[in-house]
C-alpha positions in Angstrom: -19.2 -11.3 86.7 -22.1 -10.0 88.7 -25.9 -10.3 88.5 -27.8 -8.1 86.3 -31.4 -7.0 86.8 -32.1 -4.8 83.7 -30.6 -4.4 80.3 -29.6 -0.8 81.2 -26.6 -2.0 83.1 -25.3 -4.2 80.3 -22.0 -3.0 79.0 -21.9 -1.8 75.3 -18.8 -2.1 73.3 -18.5 0.3 70.3 -16.9 -2.2 68.1 -18.1 -4.7 65.4 -17.1 -8.2 64.5 -16.0 -8.6 60.8 -16.2 -12.0 59.3 -13.6 -11.1 56.7 -11.2 -10.1 59.5 -12.3 -12.6 62.0 -9.4 -13.0 64.4 -8.4 -9.4 64.6 -12.0 -8.1 65.1 -12.8 -10.8 67.6 -9.6 -10.0 69.5 -10.4 -6.3 69.7 -13.8 -7.2 71.2 -12.4 -9.6 73.8 -9.7 -7.2 74.9 -12.2 -4.4 75.2 -14.0 -6.6 77.8 -10.9 -8.2 79.4 -8.0 -5.8 78.8 -5.8 -7.8 81.3 -5.8 -10.8 78.8 -3.5 -8.9 76.6 -0.6 -8.8 79.0 -1.1 -12.0 81.0 0.5 -15.3 80.1 -1.2 -17.6 77.7 -2.5 -17.3 74.1 -5.9 -16.1 73.3 -7.7 -18.5 70.9 -11.0 -18.5 69.1 -12.9 -21.7 68.2 -15.6 -21.3 65.6 -18.8 -23.3 66.1 -20.6 -24.4 62.9 -24.0 -25.6 64.1 -25.9 -22.4 63.4 -27.2 -21.2 60.0 -28.0 -17.6 61.1 -25.1 -16.2 63.1 -21.3 -16.6 63.6 -20.5 -18.1 67.0 -16.9 -18.0 68.4 -15.6 -19.3 71.7 -12.9 -17.2 73.1 -10.4 -18.8 75.6 -7.3 -17.7 77.4 -5.0 -20.6 77.4 -3.2 -19.9 80.7 -0.1 -22.1 81.4 -0.8 -25.0 83.8 -4.6 -24.6 83.7 -6.8 -27.6 83.0 -9.3 -27.6 80.1 -12.1 -27.2 82.7 -10.4 -24.2 84.3 -9.9 -22.6 80.8 -13.6 -23.2 80.0 -14.7 -21.6 83.2 -13.1 -18.4 82.0 -14.2 -18.7 78.4 -16.8 -16.5 76.7 -18.9 -16.8 73.6 -19.1 -14.1 70.9 -22.2 -14.3 68.7 -22.2 -12.0 65.7 -25.5 -11.5 64.0 -26.0 -12.6 60.5 -26.3 -9.8 57.9 -29.8 -8.3 57.7 -31.2 -10.6 60.5 -32.7 -7.6 62.3 -35.5 -8.0 59.7 -36.3 -11.3 61.5 -35.2 -10.7 65.1 -35.8 -8.0 67.6 -32.4 -7.7 69.2 -33.5 -5.6 72.1 -36.0 -8.2 73.1 -33.4 -10.9 72.7 -31.2 -9.1 75.2 -34.1 -8.7 77.6 -35.0 -12.4 77.2 -31.4 -13.4 78.0 -31.4 -11.2 81.2 -34.7 -12.7 82.3 -33.5 -16.2 81.8 -30.2 -15.5 83.7 -32.2 -14.2 86.6 -34.0 -17.5 86.8 -30.7 -19.5 86.4 -31.8 -20.7 82.9 -29.1 -18.9 81.0 -25.4 -18.0 81.3 -24.7 -14.4 82.3 -24.9 -11.9 79.5 -21.7 -9.8 79.6 -21.8 -7.2 76.9 -23.3 -6.1 73.6 -21.2 -5.0 70.7 -22.5 -3.3 67.5 -23.5 -6.5 65.8 -23.6 -9.1 68.5 -23.4 -10.3 72.1 -20.8 -11.7 74.5 -21.9 -14.1 77.2 -20.4 -16.8 79.5 -19.6 -20.1 78.0 -21.6 -23.1 79.3 -19.4 -26.2 79.6 -21.1 -29.2 77.9 -21.7 -31.0 74.6 -23.8 -29.5 71.9 -26.5 -32.0 70.8 -26.6 -33.4 67.3 -29.9 -34.1 65.6 -29.6 -37.8 66.3 -29.2 -37.1 70.0 -32.7 -35.7 70.3 -34.1 -39.1 69.6 -32.3 -40.7 72.5 -34.5 -41.2 75.6 -32.2 -39.8 78.2 -31.8 -36.6 76.1 -35.5 -36.1 75.2 -36.5 -36.6 78.8 -34.0 -34.0 79.8 -35.3 -31.6 77.2 -38.9 -32.2 78.3 -38.0 -31.5 82.0 -36.1 -28.3 81.1 -38.8 -27.0 78.8 -41.4 -27.7 81.5 -39.3 -25.6 83.9 -39.0 -22.8 81.3 -42.7 -22.6 80.7 -43.6 -22.7 84.4 -41.4 -20.0 85.8 -40.8 -17.4 83.2 -43.2 -14.5 83.4 -44.9 -13.3 80.2 -44.2 -9.5 80.0 -45.3 -7.5 77.0 -42.6 -5.1 75.7 -42.6 -2.2 73.4 -40.4 -2.0 70.4 -38.7 1.4 69.7 -39.1 1.2 66.0 -42.0 0.0 63.9 -40.3 -3.2 62.9 -37.4 -3.3 65.3 -34.9 -3.0 62.4 -31.8 -1.0 61.6 -31.4 1.6 58.9 -29.5 -0.7 56.6 -32.3 -3.2 56.8 -35.0 -0.6 56.2 -33.0 0.1 53.0 -33.2 -3.6 52.2 -37.0 -3.6 52.7 -37.4 -0.6 50.3 -35.2 -2.4 47.7 -37.5 -5.4 47.6 -40.7 -3.3 47.7 -41.8 -4.0 51.3 -43.0 -0.8 52.9 -42.3 0.2 56.5 -45.2 -1.1 58.7 -46.3 0.5 61.9 -46.5 -1.6 65.1 -50.3 -1.3 65.4 -50.7 -3.1 62.1 -48.4 -5.9 63.2 -50.1 -6.2 66.6 -53.6 -6.2 65.1 -53.3 -9.9 64.2 -53.8 -10.6 67.9 -55.5 -7.6 69.5 -56.2 -9.3 72.8 -52.8 -10.9 73.5 -49.6 -9.5 75.0 -47.2 -8.4 72.3 -44.9 -9.4 70.8 -46.1 -13.0 70.5 -45.6 -15.8 68.1 -48.4 -14.6 65.8 -47.1 -11.0 65.7 -43.6 -12.3 64.9 -45.0 -14.2 61.9 -47.0 -11.2 60.9 -43.9 -9.0 61.0 -42.1 -11.5 58.8 -44.9 -11.6 56.2 -44.9 -7.8 56.0 -41.1 -8.1 55.3 -41.4 -10.6 52.5 -40.1 -9.4 49.1 -42.6 -8.3 46.5 -40.5 -7.6 43.5 -42.5 -9.8 41.1 -46.1 -10.8 40.6 -45.3 -14.3 41.9 -43.9 -12.8 45.2 -46.9 -10.5 45.6 -49.3 -13.5 45.2 -47.2 -15.6 47.6 -47.2 -12.9 50.2 -51.0 -12.4 49.9 -51.6 -16.2 50.2 -49.4 -16.5 53.3 -51.2 -13.5 54.9 -54.5 -15.3 54.4 -53.1 -18.5 55.9 -51.8 -16.6 58.9 -55.2 -15.0 59.5 -56.9 -18.4 59.1 -54.5 -20.0 61.5 -54.8 -17.3 64.2 -58.6 -17.6 63.9 -58.4 -21.3 64.6 -55.6 -21.5 67.1 -54.9 -17.9 68.4 -57.3 -18.1 71.4 -57.1 -21.8 72.4 -57.0 -22.5 76.1 -53.7 -23.9 77.3 -50.9 -23.8 79.9 -49.8 -20.5 81.2 -51.6 -17.2 81.7 -54.3 -16.9 79.0 -52.8 -19.9 77.2 -49.4 -18.2 76.7 -46.0 -19.1 78.1 -42.5 -17.7 77.3 -41.3 -20.1 74.6 -37.8 -20.7 73.3 -39.2 -21.1 69.7 -36.0 -22.4 68.2 -35.3 -25.6 70.1 -33.2 -27.4 67.5 -30.4 -29.7 68.4 -27.7 -27.1 68.3 -29.5 -25.1 70.9 -29.5 -28.0 73.4 -26.4 -28.4 75.6 -25.8 -31.7 77.4 -24.2 -30.7 80.7 -21.4 -32.7 82.2 -23.3 -34.7 84.7 -23.8 -38.4 85.1 -27.4 -39.7 85.2 -28.0 -42.3 87.9 -29.1 -45.8 87.1 -32.6 -45.2 88.6 -33.2 -42.0 86.7 -31.3 -42.1 83.4 -32.1 -38.6 82.3 -29.5 -36.1 81.0 -29.2 -32.7 82.4 -29.5 -30.1 79.6 -29.6 -26.4 79.1 -30.9 -24.3 76.2 -28.9 -21.6 74.5 -29.6 -18.8 71.9 -32.7 -16.8 72.6 -33.1 -14.9 69.4 -36.6 -16.2 68.8 -37.7 -16.4 72.5 -41.2 -14.9 72.7 -44.6 -15.6 74.3 -46.5 -18.4 72.5 -48.8 -21.3 73.2 -46.8 -24.1 75.0 -48.1 -26.4 72.3 -46.3 -24.4 69.6 -43.0 -24.6 71.4 -43.3 -28.3 71.9 -44.5 -29.0 68.3 -41.6 -26.9 67.0 -39.1 -29.0 69.0 -40.6 -32.2 67.7 -40.1 -30.9 64.2 -36.5 -30.3 64.9 -35.8 -34.0 65.5 -35.4 -34.3 61.8 -32.6 -31.6 61.6 -31.9 -29.2 58.7 -32.2 -32.2 56.4 -35.8 -32.7 57.4 -35.5 -36.4 58.0 -39.1 -37.2 58.8 -38.3 -40.9 59.5 -36.9 -40.0 62.9 -39.7 -37.7 64.2 -41.3 -38.9 67.4 -44.2 -41.3 67.1 -47.4 -40.8 69.2 -46.1 -43.1 72.0 -42.8 -41.2 72.2 -44.6 -37.9 72.1 -46.9 -39.0 74.9 -43.9 -40.1 77.1 -42.2 -36.7 76.4 -45.3 -34.8 77.5 -45.6 -36.8 80.7 -42.0 -35.8 81.6 -42.8 -32.2 80.5 -46.0 -31.9 82.6 -44.5 -33.4 85.7 -41.7 -30.8 85.5 -44.1 -28.0 84.6 -46.3 -28.5 87.6 -43.3 -29.1 89.9 -41.8 -25.8 89.0 -45.2 -24.0 88.9 -45.7 -25.2 92.5 -42.3 -24.0 93.5 -42.7 -20.6 91.8 -46.2 -20.0 93.4 -45.3 -21.2 96.9 -41.7 -20.0 97.0 -40.8 -23.5 98.3 -38.2 -26.0 97.5 -38.9 -28.3 94.6 -40.8 -31.3 95.8 -40.9 -33.9 93.1 -42.6 -36.6 95.2 -45.6 -34.3 96.2 -46.2 -33.2 92.6 -45.9 -36.7 91.3 -48.6 -37.8 93.8 -50.9 -34.8 92.9 -50.7 -35.7 89.2 -51.0 -39.5 89.5 -53.7 -41.5 87.8 -56.6 -40.0 85.9 -55.6 -36.4 86.5 -52.2 -36.9 84.9 -53.6 -38.9 82.0 -56.3 -36.3 81.4 -53.7 -33.5 81.2 -51.5 -35.6 78.9 -54.5 -36.3 76.6 -55.3 -32.6 76.5 -51.8 -31.5 75.7 -51.3 -34.3 73.1 -54.4 -33.0 71.3 -53.2 -29.4 71.5 -49.6 -30.2 70.3 -51.1 -32.2 67.4 -53.2 -29.2 66.4 -50.0 -27.1 66.2 -47.9 -29.6 64.3 -48.1 -27.8 61.0 -47.4 -24.3 62.3 -43.6 -24.7 62.6 -43.5 -25.3 58.8 -45.3 -22.1 58.2 -43.1 -20.2 60.7 -39.8 -21.4 59.4 -40.9 -21.5 55.7 -41.6 -17.7 55.9 -38.4 -17.1 57.8 -36.4 -19.0 55.1 -38.0 -16.9 52.3 -36.5 -13.8 53.9 -33.2 -15.4 54.7 -32.8 -16.5 51.0 -32.8 -12.8 50.1 -30.6 -11.3 52.9 -28.3 -14.0 54.4 -24.6 -14.4 53.7 -24.4 -17.7 55.5 -23.6 -20.7 53.3 -27.0 -22.5 53.5 -29.5 -23.0 50.8 -32.5 -21.2 52.2 -34.2 -21.0 48.8 -34.4 -24.8 48.8 -35.3 -25.0 52.5 -38.3 -22.7 52.4 -40.6 -24.8 50.2 -39.7 -27.9 52.1 -40.9 -26.3 55.4 -43.9 -24.7 53.8 -45.0 -28.0 52.4 -45.1 -29.4 55.9 -47.8 -26.8 56.6 -49.8 -27.6 53.4 -49.6 -31.3 54.2 -50.9 -30.6 57.7 -53.8 -28.7 56.2 -54.6 -31.6 53.8 -54.4 -34.1 56.7 -56.7 -31.9 58.9 -59.3 -31.9 56.1 -58.9 -35.5 55.0 -57.4 -37.6 57.8 -53.8 -38.8 57.4 -52.4 -36.5 54.7 -49.9 -36.8 52.0 -46.2 -37.0 52.7 -43.8 -38.9 54.9 -44.0 -36.4 57.7 -47.8 -36.7 58.3 -47.7 -40.5 58.1 -44.8 -40.7 60.5 -46.5 -38.5 63.1 -49.7 -40.6 62.8 -47.8 -43.8 63.8 -48.3 -45.2 67.3 
């Protein structure tokens, strides 16, 4: 399939996926990329994945006679069609650039093409995690190691967006219809004037600007959330942390469905699963503590089952795995050498490692309420634009309450609600 170095060489297909005509529109896309599939032996099949709540994801396979399932999977591709109106939330140009960057560092499958409302990329053979998998030690250790690798080796590169909100004409029409004016980039970026943009704070700012303001209640809600964002950035926006100037390239959506357990067998001495991450829609520079806190929040799944969130002891063990991986890969990236687990282990033994864990534990704890703010605002917009069968209107207040409970706990100790109490447990 070849290696790509810039998004300029990515093939663009002038076709769209239509959910109402799923098979026919998907077939046209696949044949545009692989015209030989039409005349070669074997049926073309599409398998729909149901784990996401934003996009439509299809696996396209060519069932060649006599081929094993593994051989068929090695040729398979994924078609991901964007949810209606999601350009309000997601910068699709940056998503493609992020996918290319990850592929260059062997952290993502090759990106093959863009079509008018989606992407085509190679299929990764493995098993998609379920929410309950994230609580299993071999899995969370694998996630910790992979996330440490991500944060250590991916360079933070500011990018410019070609439009003021990075959204299409249809979505600008949506914004006008709900009373949200078009906002220039300098107003979005003003929330963090001294940081590379985009970043997690400018993303949230963009979303707040896109919130509907059709009623007095919506106007008041938008104003209050803006105040909370400014308050949060003042408290957390310039904290020291891992990465250059406290910023790394974060996945920022590390829910179970975006973790793939690869088909490898852990040894008895090191029972850690090998995992990979998929779906880079929300990948953006952020504090490492945000990306980790966001992942911990995802242990509860879309049902927000707080009883399974990691306790302090589990979080500490996760961060130990993460930091060892982070510094191993940081050493390799800076020295251009082969990964030396033993050397890095020795350099971080004892008080040095414990001090780094203590520091990161405190930083992640400070960020534990921010995922609720992030996804709560996101869900408020999705409730207005999405055609996916998911109750965003009910989901938004649940996630926002996580933020308010965190604020209460910050002021008064262990705050109200099952989530705060669970996270306080040893």
